[in-house]
C-alpha positions as CSV (number, residue, x, y, z in Angstrom):
1,M,80.3,141.5,-11.6
2,P,83.8,140.7,-10.4
3,E,84.2,139.4,-6.9
4,K,85.6,142.0,-4.4
5,D,87.7,140.9,-1.5
6,D,86.7,143.8,0.6
7,D,83.1,143.7,1.8
8,R,83.2,147.4,2.4
9,F,83.6,148.1,-1.4
10,Y,80.3,149.2,-2.7
11,F,80.3,149.0,-6.5
12,R,77.5,148.9,-9.1
13,Q,77.7,149.1,-12.9
14,L,74.4,150.3,-14.3
15,L,73.5,150.4,-18.1
16,S,71.4,153.3,-19.2
17,G,68.2,152.3,-21.0
18,H,68.4,148.8,-19.5
19,D,69.0,149.0,-15.7
20,F,67.4,152.4,-15.4
21,A,65.8,155.0,-17.7
22,T,64.3,152.1,-19.7
23,G,61.6,154.4,-21.2
24,D,64.2,156.9,-22.4
25,Q,65.0,156.4,-26.1
26,M,68.2,158.5,-26.0
27,A,69.4,156.5,-23.0
28,R,68.8,153.2,-24.8
29,Q,70.6,154.5,-27.9
30,M,73.7,155.8,-26.1
31,V,74.2,152.7,-23.8
32,N,76.1,154.7,-21.2
33,F,77.4,153.0,-18.1
34,V,76.9,154.8,-14.8
35,Y,78.9,153.7,-11.7
36,L,78.0,153.8,-8.0
37,V,81.2,153.5,-5.9
38,G,81.4,153.8,-2.2
39,D,82.1,152.5,1.3
40,R,79.4,150.2,2.8
41,A,80.7,150.7,6.3
42,T,80.1,154.5,6.2
43,G,77.3,154.5,3.7
44,E,79.0,157.1,1.6
45,C,79.1,156.8,-2.2
46,V,79.6,158.8,-5.4
47,I,78.0,158.6,-8.8
48,I,80.2,158.5,-11.9
49,D,78.7,160.2,-15.0
50,P,75.0,160.6,-14.1
51,A,73.1,161.9,-17.2
52,H,69.9,160.0,-17.9
53,G,67.4,158.9,-15.3
54,V,68.9,160.9,-12.5
55,D,66.0,160.5,-10.1
56,E,66.1,156.7,-10.6
57,L,69.8,156.6,-9.9
58,L,69.4,158.6,-6.7
59,D,66.6,156.2,-5.7
60,I,68.9,153.3,-6.3
61,V,71.5,154.8,-4.0
62,E,68.9,155.3,-1.3
63,S,67.4,151.9,-1.6
64,D,70.9,150.4,-1.2
65,G,71.2,152.2,2.1
66,M,73.9,154.6,0.8
67,H,74.0,158.4,0.7
68,L,75.6,160.5,-2.0
69,T,78.6,162.6,-1.2
70,G,79.7,163.6,-4.7
71,V,79.7,163.2,-8.5
72,L,82.7,162.2,-10.5
73,A,82.6,163.4,-14.1
74,S,84.8,161.7,-16.7
75,H,84.2,164.5,-19.3
76,Y,81.9,167.2,-20.4
77,H,79.8,165.5,-23.1
78,P,76.0,165.6,-22.4
79,D,75.5,161.9,-22.4
80,H,77.8,161.8,-19.3
81,V,76.8,165.0,-17.4
82,G,73.7,166.3,-19.1
83,G,73.0,169.2,-21.5
84,S,71.7,169.6,-25.0
85,M,72.3,166.6,-27.3
86,M,70.8,166.0,-30.8
87,N,67.9,168.4,-30.0
88,F,67.2,166.6,-26.7
89,R,67.7,167.9,-23.2
90,V,69.6,165.4,-21.0
91,E,68.9,166.3,-17.4
92,G,72.3,165.3,-15.8
93,V,74.0,167.1,-13.0
94,S,71.6,170.1,-13.1
95,R,68.8,167.8,-12.0
96,L,70.9,166.0,-9.5
97,L,71.8,169.2,-7.7
98,E,68.1,170.0,-7.3
99,R,67.8,166.9,-5.1
100,C,71.1,166.9,-3.3
101,E,73.9,169.5,-2.9
102,V,77.2,167.6,-3.5
103,P,80.4,168.6,-5.2
104,I,81.0,167.6,-8.9
105,H,84.6,166.6,-9.3
106,V,86.1,167.5,-12.7
107,N,89.6,167.8,-14.1
108,Q,90.8,171.4,-14.1
109,N,91.0,171.5,-17.9
110,E,87.4,170.5,-18.3
111,L,85.8,173.2,-16.2
112,P,85.0,175.8,-18.9
113,W,83.6,173.0,-21.1
114,V,81.4,171.4,-18.5
115,T,79.9,174.6,-17.2
116,R,79.0,175.7,-20.7
117,T,77.4,172.3,-21.5
118,T,75.5,171.7,-18.3
119,G,74.6,175.3,-17.5
120,V,75.7,174.6,-13.9
121,S,77.8,177.4,-12.3
122,E,81.4,177.0,-11.3
123,E,80.7,177.0,-7.6
124,H,79.3,173.5,-7.8
125,F,82.5,172.0,-9.3
126,E,85.6,170.9,-7.5
127,V,88.6,170.9,-9.9
128,H,91.5,168.5,-9.8
129,G,94.8,167.7,-11.3
130,S,96.0,164.3,-12.4
131,G,96.8,162.0,-9.4
132,D,94.4,163.7,-7.0
133,V,92.5,161.4,-4.7
134,V,88.8,161.7,-3.8
135,S,88.0,159.9,-0.5
136,V,84.7,158.2,-0.1
137,G,84.6,156.9,3.5
138,A,87.8,154.9,3.7
139,L,87.9,154.3,0.0
140,E,90.3,156.3,-2.2
141,I,89.6,157.0,-5.8
142,T,92.6,158.2,-7.8
143,L,91.9,160.6,-10.7
144,L,93.9,160.1,-13.8
145,H,94.0,162.9,-16.4
146,T,93.7,161.3,-19.8
147,P,93.1,164.0,-22.4
148,G,92.5,163.2,-26.0
149,H,88.7,162.7,-26.3
150,T,88.3,166.0,-24.5
151,P,90.9,168.4,-22.8
152,G,90.0,167.3,-19.3
153,S,88.9,163.7,-19.7
154,Q,89.7,161.7,-16.6
155,C,89.6,158.1,-15.6
156,F,89.1,156.7,-12.1
157,H,91.3,154.0,-10.5
158,V,89.8,152.3,-7.4
159,G,89.9,148.9,-5.9
160,G,91.8,147.3,-8.7
161,C,89.4,148.7,-11.3
162,L,89.8,151.4,-13.9
163,L,86.6,153.3,-14.8
164,S,87.7,154.8,-18.1
165,G,84.9,157.0,-19.4
166,D,85.3,157.5,-23.1
167,T,89.1,157.4,-23.1
168,L,89.4,153.6,-23.5
169,F,86.7,151.0,-24.4
170,L,87.1,147.3,-24.4
171,D,87.4,147.7,-28.2
172,G,88.6,151.1,-29.5
173,C,88.8,154.4,-27.8
174,G,86.9,157.7,-27.7
175,R,86.7,159.9,-30.8
176,T,89.4,162.5,-31.4
177,D,87.6,164.5,-34.1
178,L,85.2,166.4,-31.8
179,P,85.5,169.9,-30.2
180,G,88.4,169.8,-27.7
181,S,89.7,166.5,-29.0
182,N,93.4,165.9,-29.7
183,P,94.7,162.6,-31.2
184,D,98.3,163.5,-30.1
185,D,97.1,163.7,-26.5
186,M,95.1,160.5,-26.9
187,F,98.2,158.5,-27.7
188,D,99.9,159.6,-24.5
189,S,96.8,158.9,-22.5
190,L,96.4,155.4,-23.9
191,Q,100.1,154.7,-23.2
192,K,99.4,155.7,-19.6
193,L,96.5,153.2,-19.3
194,N,98.5,150.6,-21.2
195,S,101.0,150.6,-18.4
196,L,98.5,149.5,-15.7
197,P,98.7,146.0,-14.3
198,N,97.2,143.3,-16.4
199,D,94.8,142.3,-13.6
200,T,93.2,145.7,-13.5
201,I,89.6,145.4,-14.5
202,L,88.5,147.9,-17.2
203,F,85.0,149.4,-16.9
204,P,84.2,151.6,-19.9
205,G,81.8,154.5,-20.3
206,H,79.7,152.8,-22.9
207,R,78.7,149.2,-23.7
208,Y,80.2,149.0,-27.2
209,S,81.3,145.4,-26.8
210,Q,79.4,142.2,-25.7
211,A,81.2,142.1,-22.4
212,P,80.5,144.9,-19.9
213,Y,84.1,144.8,-18.4
214,E,87.3,142.9,-19.0
215,E,90.8,142.6,-17.5
216,M,93.4,144.9,-18.9
217,G,95.6,142.0,-19.9
218,H,93.0,140.8,-22.3
219,V,92.2,144.3,-23.6
220,K,95.9,144.8,-24.4
221,Q,95.8,141.7,-26.5
222,H,92.9,142.6,-28.8
223,N,92.3,146.3,-28.7
224,F,93.7,147.7,-31.9
225,V,94.2,151.3,-30.4
226,L,96.8,149.9,-28.0
227,K,98.9,148.4,-30.8
228,P,100.9,151.4,-32.1
229,A,104.2,151.4,-30.3
230,T,105.2,155.0,-31.2
231,K,103.3,158.3,-31.6
232,E,104.4,158.4,-35.3
233,Q,102.7,155.1,-35.9
234,W,99.6,156.2,-34.0
235,M,99.3,159.5,-35.9
236,M,99.6,157.7,-39.2
237,I,96.6,155.6,-38.4
238,F,94.5,157.8,-36.1
239,G,95.7,161.3,-36.7
240,G,93.2,162.1,-39.4
241,G,95.6,164.1,-41.5
């Protein structure tokens, strides 16, 4: 993991099927990353995209001496928040709420999708616009609306790190041929992320590359989805038309 200057910054990157949920075939197949982010001084933390092995994740939080104050959801897909997936039931936030009552932070455009997918009622969700900040102790997490993969996909900018969900991977980006996807929006979202400082560390939603994270400066050099300079170029390659 990257070294953090601030000892208060609690940060863990956990790989499903490897660091937890090791006996779950679906978790091993999907190679989702889950993130624990918080303030060691206050003991508060949030979980980003809990889907598989929820009880194990909550046990990890407790064993680290932290207590959960919320969930941040990058988007509505079952491998990130739970629901029905390939005839399997992924427990996700519905199981988490059985153990602890915390708000689930989603982008306002994602609310109808995530309630339908998870079966969790709207009262458990806190909706946000782009640029909103979720405070965890003294830590501030900025929510960036990055539609394209889904209407309400969002990334999380905190402590010099970008937790990008399925918007941007170290190589490639999220699919734009799924329900709610939009390749036109994806170009705009990728341009937003492309403008971040080169020393920002990118932490993706899946381990689709050998490295688990990488500085944005390096990602910009090799990730082909960041190469098109105009929307017209992007749509010719990725528009699917």
